[in-house]
Each structure stands twice: as structure tokens, then as C-alpha cells.
C-alpha positions as CSV (number, residue, x, y, z in Angstrom):
1,M,-2.6,-66.2,-189.6
2,E,-4.7,-62.9,-190.2
3,Q,-5.0,-62.0,-186.4
4,D,-1.3,-63.0,-186.0
5,L,-0.5,-60.6,-188.4
6,K,-2.4,-57.9,-187.0
7,L,-1.1,-58.4,-183.6
8,K,2.6,-58.0,-185.1
9,L,1.7,-55.1,-187.1
10,E,0.2,-53.2,-183.8
11,Q,3.5,-54.2,-182.0
12,L,5.7,-52.8,-184.6
13,H,2.9,-49.5,-184.4
14,Q,4.2,-49.3,-180.8
15,R,7.7,-49.7,-181.6
16,V,7.8,-47.0,-184.4
17,D,5.8,-44.7,-181.9
18,A,8.2,-45.3,-179.0
19,L,11.4,-45.0,-181.1
20,K,10.7,-42.5,-184.2
21,E,12.4,-39.4,-182.4
22,Q,15.3,-41.2,-181.6
23,I,15.4,-42.1,-185.4
24,G,17.9,-39.5,-187.2
25,T,18.6,-41.0,-190.3
26,E,17.4,-42.9,-193.3
27,E,19.5,-46.0,-192.5
28,A,18.4,-46.2,-188.9
29,T,14.7,-46.0,-190.2
30,K,15.4,-49.1,-192.5
31,N,17.0,-50.9,-189.7
32,A,14.5,-50.1,-186.8
33,F,11.2,-50.1,-188.8
34,V,11.5,-51.5,-192.2
35,M,13.5,-54.6,-191.6
36,P,11.0,-55.9,-188.8
37,F,8.1,-55.3,-191.2
38,I,9.6,-57.6,-194.0
39,Q,10.1,-60.0,-191.2
40,I,6.6,-60.1,-190.3
41,L,6.0,-60.5,-193.9
42,G,7.7,-64.1,-193.3
43,Y,10.8,-63.3,-195.3
44,D,14.3,-64.1,-193.9
45,I,16.0,-60.7,-193.5
46,F,19.4,-62.5,-192.7
47,N,19.1,-64.7,-196.0
48,P,20.9,-62.4,-198.5
49,T,19.1,-65.1,-201.4
50,E,15.5,-64.0,-200.1
51,V,16.1,-60.5,-198.7
52,I,18.7,-58.7,-200.7
53,P,19.8,-55.1,-199.5
54,E,21.2,-52.5,-201.5
55,F,20.4,-54.4,-204.6
56,I,22.4,-53.0,-207.6
57,C,20.3,-51.8,-210.6
58,D,21.9,-50.6,-213.7
59,I,19.7,-47.9,-215.3
60,G,20.6,-46.8,-218.7
61,T,23.8,-45.2,-218.4
62,K,23.6,-45.0,-215.1
63,K,25.7,-47.9,-213.3
64,G,25.7,-49.2,-210.0
65,E,22.3,-47.5,-208.8
66,K,21.0,-49.1,-205.7
67,V,17.8,-50.2,-204.5
68,D,17.1,-50.5,-200.8
69,Y,15.6,-54.3,-200.5
70,V,14.8,-56.7,-203.3
71,I,12.7,-59.8,-202.0
72,K,12.9,-62.7,-203.9
73,K,10.5,-65.9,-203.8
74,D,11.7,-69.1,-205.5
75,E,14.7,-67.1,-206.9
76,E,12.4,-64.5,-208.6
77,P,12.2,-60.9,-207.4
78,I,8.7,-60.4,-206.3
79,L,8.9,-57.0,-204.5
80,I,11.4,-53.9,-204.8
81,I,11.4,-51.8,-201.6
82,E,12.8,-48.0,-201.4
83,C,12.8,-46.2,-198.1
84,K,12.8,-42.9,-196.8
85,H,13.4,-41.2,-193.5
86,W,10.4,-41.5,-191.1
87,R,9.8,-37.7,-191.2
88,E,9.6,-37.8,-194.9
89,N,6.3,-38.1,-196.7
90,A,5.9,-41.5,-198.4
91,N,4.1,-40.3,-201.4
92,A,6.6,-37.6,-202.5
93,H,9.4,-39.6,-203.7
94,N,8.4,-42.3,-206.5
95,S,10.5,-41.4,-209.3
96,Q,13.4,-43.2,-208.0
97,L,11.4,-46.2,-207.4
98,H,9.9,-45.3,-210.8
99,R,13.3,-46.0,-212.4
100,Y,14.2,-49.1,-210.5
101,Y,10.8,-50.8,-211.5
102,H,11.4,-50.3,-214.9
103,V,14.5,-52.5,-215.1
104,S,13.4,-55.1,-212.5
105,K,11.4,-58.3,-213.2
106,A,9.2,-57.7,-209.9
107,R,5.6,-56.8,-210.6
108,F,5.4,-54.8,-207.5
109,G,7.1,-51.7,-205.8
110,V,6.8,-50.3,-202.4
111,L,7.8,-46.9,-201.1
112,T,7.9,-46.4,-197.3
113,N,9.1,-44.1,-194.5
114,G,8.6,-46.8,-191.9
115,H,5.0,-46.2,-190.8
116,V,3.3,-45.5,-194.3
117,Y,3.9,-48.3,-197.0
118,N,2.5,-47.3,-200.7
119,F,2.4,-50.5,-203.2
120,Y,2.5,-49.9,-206.8
121,A,2.0,-52.0,-209.9
122,D,1.9,-52.0,-213.5
123,L,-1.9,-51.6,-214.1
124,E,-1.9,-48.8,-216.7
125,K,1.1,-49.9,-218.9
126,P,3.3,-53.1,-218.6
127,N,6.4,-52.9,-217.1
128,I,6.1,-49.0,-216.2
129,M,5.1,-48.3,-212.8
130,D,1.8,-46.6,-212.0
131,E,1.9,-43.1,-211.0
132,K,-0.2,-43.7,-207.8
133,P,-0.3,-46.7,-205.7
134,F,-3.0,-49.2,-205.6
135,F,-2.9,-50.1,-202.1
136,T,-1.5,-48.1,-198.9
137,L,-0.9,-49.7,-195.4
138,D,-0.6,-47.1,-192.7
139,L,0.7,-48.6,-189.5
140,N,-1.3,-45.6,-187.7
141,N,-4.7,-46.6,-189.2
142,L,-4.9,-50.5,-189.3
143,K,-7.9,-51.9,-190.9
144,D,-9.0,-55.4,-191.3
145,S,-9.6,-55.3,-194.9
146,N,-6.0,-53.7,-195.3
147,I,-4.6,-56.8,-193.3
148,K,-6.4,-59.0,-195.6
149,I,-4.7,-57.6,-198.6
150,L,-1.2,-57.6,-197.1
151,E,-1.5,-61.3,-196.1
152,K,-1.2,-61.8,-200.0
153,F,2.4,-60.5,-200.0
154,T,3.7,-62.5,-197.2
155,K,5.9,-65.4,-197.6
156,N,3.4,-68.1,-197.0
157,G,0.4,-66.4,-198.5
158,Y,2.2,-64.5,-201.7
159,N,-0.3,-64.9,-204.4
160,L,0.6,-63.0,-208.0
161,E,-2.6,-63.8,-209.7
162,G,-4.8,-62.9,-206.5
163,I,-3.1,-59.7,-205.9
164,L,-3.3,-58.5,-209.7
165,D,-6.7,-59.5,-209.6
166,S,-7.7,-57.2,-206.9
167,A,-5.2,-54.6,-207.5
168,E,-7.5,-52.9,-210.4
169,G,-10.5,-52.7,-208.3
170,L,-8.6,-51.3,-205.2
171,K,-7.0,-48.8,-207.4
172,Y,-10.1,-47.5,-208.7
173,I,-12.3,-47.8,-205.6
174,K,-9.6,-45.6,-204.1
175,A,-10.0,-43.0,-207.0
176,I,-13.6,-43.1,-206.6
177,R,-13.8,-42.5,-203.0
178,Y,-11.3,-39.3,-203.2
179,E,-13.7,-38.1,-206.2
180,L,-16.6,-38.6,-204.0
181,E,-15.3,-37.1,-200.9
182,K,-14.5,-33.8,-203.1
183,E,-17.9,-33.6,-204.6
184,L,-19.8,-33.9,-201.0
185,S,-17.6,-31.0,-199.6
186,D,-17.7,-29.0,-202.5
187,P,-19.9,-30.1,-205.4
188,S,-18.8,-29.3,-208.9
189,D,-21.0,-27.8,-211.6
190,E,-20.8,-31.3,-213.5
191,F,-22.0,-33.0,-210.5
192,V,-25.0,-30.5,-209.5
193,K,-26.2,-30.8,-213.4
194,M,-26.1,-34.6,-213.0
195,L,-28.5,-34.4,-209.9
196,V,-30.5,-31.9,-211.2
197,S,-31.2,-33.5,-214.6
198,K,-33.2,-36.4,-212.7
199,F,-35.8,-34.1,-211.8
200,F,-35.7,-30.6,-213.4
201,D,-35.9,-30.5,-217.4
202,K,-35.7,-26.6,-217.9
203,P,-32.3,-24.9,-219.2
204,L,-29.8,-24.3,-216.4
205,I,-28.5,-20.8,-216.6
206,A,-25.7,-19.2,-214.6
207,S,-27.9,-17.9,-212.0
208,R,-30.2,-21.0,-211.7
209,L,-27.1,-23.5,-211.6
210,A,-25.7,-21.2,-208.6
211,A,-29.0,-21.6,-207.0
212,F,-28.9,-25.5,-207.4
213,K,-25.2,-25.7,-206.1
214,D,-26.1,-24.1,-203.0
215,Y,-29.3,-26.4,-202.5
216,S,-26.9,-29.4,-203.4
217,K,-24.6,-28.4,-200.2
218,R,-27.3,-27.9,-198.2
219,A,-29.2,-31.3,-199.4
220,I,-25.9,-33.1,-198.7
221,S,-25.2,-31.4,-195.3
222,N,-28.5,-32.2,-194.0
223,F,-28.2,-36.0,-195.1
224,I,-25.0,-36.4,-193.4
225,N,-26.2,-34.8,-190.2
226,E,-29.5,-36.6,-190.2
227,S,-27.6,-40.0,-190.5
228,I,-25.3,-39.2,-187.8
229,N,-28.1,-38.0,-185.4
230,S,-30.0,-41.4,-186.3
231,R,-27.1,-43.2,-185.2
232,L,-26.4,-41.4,-181.8
233,K,-30.2,-41.4,-181.2
234,N,-30.0,-45.0,-181.5
235,A,-26.9,-45.6,-179.4
236,L,-28.4,-43.2,-176.5
237,N,-31.9,-45.6,-176.7
238,I,-29.7,-48.6,-176.1
239,N,-27.6,-46.8,-173.4
240,E,-30.8,-46.1,-171.6
241,S,-31.7,-50.0,-171.4
242,I,-28.3,-50.8,-170.3
243,P,-28.5,-51.5,-166.3
244,S,-26.6,-49.2,-164.1
245,K,-23.1,-50.0,-162.6
246,D,-24.7,-50.4,-159.2
247,S,-27.4,-52.8,-160.4
248,E,-25.1,-54.7,-163.0
249,N,-24.2,-58.1,-162.1
250,T,-20.4,-58.0,-161.7
251,T,-20.1,-61.8,-160.6
252,T,-16.5,-63.0,-161.7
253,I,-15.9,-66.5,-162.9
254,D,-14.2,-67.5,-159.5
255,E,-17.8,-66.4,-157.9
256,N,-19.6,-68.3,-160.3
257,S,-18.2,-71.5,-159.6
258,A,-20.2,-72.2,-156.6
259,G,-23.1,-72.3,-159.1
260,G,-23.0,-74.7,-162.3
261,D,-25.7,-73.0,-164.0
262,K,-24.4,-69.5,-164.0
263,L,-21.2,-70.8,-164.9
264,E,-22.5,-72.3,-167.9
265,K,-23.8,-69.0,-169.3
266,I,-20.4,-67.6,-169.7
267,V,-19.2,-67.9,-173.2
268,T,-15.8,-66.2,-174.1
269,T,-16.5,-64.9,-177.5
270,D,-13.8,-64.5,-180.3
271,E,-14.3,-60.9,-180.3
272,E,-13.4,-60.7,-176.5
273,K,-10.4,-62.7,-177.0
274,E,-9.4,-60.4,-180.0
275,G,-10.1,-57.1,-177.9
276,F,-7.9,-58.7,-175.1
277,Q,-5.0,-59.1,-177.7
278,I,-5.4,-55.7,-178.7
279,V,-5.3,-54.2,-175.3
280,K,-2.1,-56.6,-174.8
281,A,-0.7,-55.3,-177.8
282,I,-1.2,-51.6,-176.5
283,L,0.3,-52.3,-173.1
284,R,3.3,-54.4,-174.4
285,E,4.9,-50.7,-174.5
286,I,5.3,-50.5,-170.8
287,L,4.4,-54.0,-169.6
288,P,5.3,-57.4,-170.0
289,A,2.5,-59.8,-171.4
290,S,2.6,-61.9,-168.3
291,R,1.1,-59.1,-166.2
292,I,-1.9,-58.9,-168.4
293,A,-4.8,-61.0,-167.3
294,F,-8.7,-61.3,-168.1
295,R,-11.6,-63.0,-166.2
296,D,-14.7,-63.4,-168.1
297,T,-18.2,-62.7,-166.3
298,Q,-22.0,-62.9,-167.2
299,S,-21.7,-58.9,-167.6
300,Y,-18.4,-58.1,-168.9
301,F,-15.1,-59.3,-170.1
302,G,-12.6,-58.1,-167.5
303,I,-8.8,-57.4,-168.3
304,L,-6.7,-56.9,-165.2
305,L,-3.2,-55.9,-164.2
306,D,-1.6,-58.9,-162.4
307,D,-4.6,-60.9,-162.2
308,N,-5.9,-58.6,-159.5
309,N,-9.7,-57.5,-159.2
310,R,-8.6,-54.3,-157.5
311,K,-6.6,-53.3,-160.6
312,P,-8.9,-53.1,-163.7
313,I,-7.4,-52.1,-166.6
314,C,-10.4,-52.1,-168.8
315,R,-13.9,-54.0,-169.4
316,L,-15.2,-55.0,-172.7
317,H,-19.1,-55.1,-172.6
318,F,-20.0,-56.9,-175.7
319,N,-22.9,-59.1,-174.9
320,S,-25.8,-56.4,-175.3
321,N,-27.5,-56.8,-178.7
322,N,-24.3,-56.5,-180.8
323,V,-23.5,-52.7,-179.2
324,K,-20.1,-52.7,-177.8
325,Y,-18.7,-50.7,-175.2
326,I,-15.3,-50.2,-173.5
327,E,-15.2,-49.0,-169.9
328,L,-11.8,-47.3,-169.2
329,F,-10.6,-46.7,-165.5
330,N,-7.8,-44.0,-166.2
331,M,-10.0,-41.8,-163.7
332,G,-9.5,-44.3,-161.1
333,K,-10.7,-47.8,-160.3
334,D,-13.6,-46.7,-158.8
335,N,-14.6,-44.3,-161.8
336,G,-15.2,-46.4,-164.5
337,E,-16.3,-44.8,-167.5
338,R,-18.1,-46.5,-170.8
339,K,-17.5,-45.4,-174.3
340,L,-19.4,-46.9,-177.4
341,I,-17.2,-48.4,-179.9
342,E,-18.6,-49.6,-183.4
343,S,-15.8,-52.3,-183.6
344,V,-12.9,-53.9,-181.9
345,D,-10.4,-52.2,-183.7
346,D,-11.9,-48.8,-182.0
347,I,-10.0,-49.9,-178.7
348,Y,-7.0,-48.5,-180.3
349,T,-8.7,-45.3,-179.9
350,Y,-8.2,-45.4,-176.4
351,R,-4.5,-46.1,-176.4
352,A,-3.6,-43.2,-174.0
353,E,-6.4,-44.0,-171.5
354,L,-5.1,-47.4,-171.3
355,L,-1.5,-46.4,-170.7
356,D,-2.8,-43.9,-168.3
357,T,-4.3,-46.7,-166.3
358,I,-1.3,-48.6,-166.0
359,K,0.6,-45.6,-164.8
360,N,-1.6,-44.8,-162.1
361,Y,-1.3,-48.2,-160.8
362,T,2.6,-48.2,-160.8
363,K,3.3,-44.6,-159.5
């Protein structure tokens, strides 16, 4: 379920990127981007008892106020959605949603511009929508952790208690991370005093505090740089142990078929399959899925155009001590270039190179 949801969201992301410049109105944003999102969650957008567009909310003396969508499950409203044009900031218009939330029985509200979805609840005061979202889904930066949260909002996976149990934690983790990032970039006096109190027991006069603030900035900078350098050094050491392309065994499944022992060593992993699905989702923008194939080998997992060895799209090197590389061919089929990646999700970083590779083959 989770991987299927992620694949559909990736395809929606490709759609948003491809069409957004042609979307000139808020209504078009709703039809082209938001309705497909609701459909991905499993709700029937053609069933007016389940997904109700232009739902009328009487707010005090204001009669006939309308919220863009109300989603119902078991005849009870569970989600209200307010939409803005895709060029507008999804954080800037929650006052209207705030009013709708107050008169609605739904526990969750969503404010979206079609590519950013901010989810709100009433964690601070009952029946009053919080000022800040507890969860944000950005189609430009899909993360596995966010997919797991979104799954709880799907028709088949909706779990009110489960969402409420995790919503408070999500909200405060997000707030703590924001404050921590601020302190790391520009330590406040309070943060410096807290650190210094651990080892310095003399009074902190103004000049001494200024000095310790400078020391703290330098210490944080040194720590971050050393951590990055350590990771790079480990990556380079691993890279040196990887055989060169000339000496690399590039025997394909077809070639291995003559030797049963070699064939048994080839195992297509779940990560390789997931990588293939990600590449396919990216390329669906310009290619039908039927033209994207793969062949697994002992050395790499190859993804090909038209199942043709002479048209490599990319190769996934996932078999070396948990270190992952993607080999790209946007500079030509004989000029493969390896890129170190930390997770399968990093394949999305190379969307432009993958699309360029296809364009080179179809010129």
C-alpha cells in the first residue's frame, strides 16, 4: 500500500511540474491537481456523498460561505480542504480555513496550493484550529516518513485515534527542529549560557558572553564540517575499493544463463525493484511504461530503453556493503558516471539527467 501510494504521488508530482505553467486559475488548480490527490487517497471524487465540492458553511451571520471540499467517511465529515492557486503560498491563507473548521465537525483541515498540503488539527484548544500545521506534505520533497503519515488519511487506512496520537508529536518535533536550526545558525544568548554553564562557573559578563557566543558559532561550524568530512572520507574509501568499469563483471542475465552457478547468485532485491519503479515514474512524463525494462546482473541492476543493452538509462549499484550508487548515461552510453546516493529516494535528485538520457536516444 505504502509503495503504491508513493508511486501515485510521484506521478502526480510529474503532472504538476508538467502542467502548472498552463494553470491560470484557482479553479483549474483544484481540477488538475487537488482532485487527483483526493482520488489517490482512495475517495470517490464522483460520489457527492463522499467528496462534496463547494460545501456550504454558515459562519455566524455570514450565510452561504463555501469550503472547496468536504470529505466524508461513514457519513461523517473527516476532512475539509481549502484550495489556493498553485503560485500562492500554502501557509498564507489559513484564516478562511480557520473559520470553516470552527463550524465543521471534521477533526482535520487541509490548506493546499496543489503541491504543498498543510494538515491542521485542534491540538491546542478543542474545536479551534491550530495556527500551525502538524503535518506538511510537499510533492517536491516526498519522504517515506511522510508517506506513512499520509496513509492514515486514506479511505482504507483512515485512523482518527492513530492520527491524533501521532499529531502532537509531529507538531512539537517540527517546532523543536525549527528552533534547533535557528540556534545552530545563530546561537542565542540563552542557548550559549546553557552550554557554558556545563563547564564554566564564573559570572558571564557582557564581554565574556560575546566571546563565548563566538566560540559557540565556531564550535558548531567545526562539528558540522568534521561530520561532513568524515562521511565524505568514508565514501571515498569505499569508492577506491570498487572495481573500475573496465574490470567490472557486466554479465547480464541472458549471458549467465549458460552457467547455472552464476545465475543462482543474482538476486533482485526490494530496493532494486523500488529504484526501478522510481525511474519509471520519472520517465512516464515522456515515455510509456512499456518501453522501460530492466535486467539484473551480478554487478548491477540495469534499466534499459526498449529492453536494449545499447540503450542504458541508468544502472543501480546496490550490492556493495550497503553503499549505493546510481550510474547515469546522460553524457552518452559509453560515458557512464556514478553518483553516490544515501537512499533509493535520492534517485529523484537525478530526474533531469534521466530525462536527458531518453531525449538523447530519441533525437
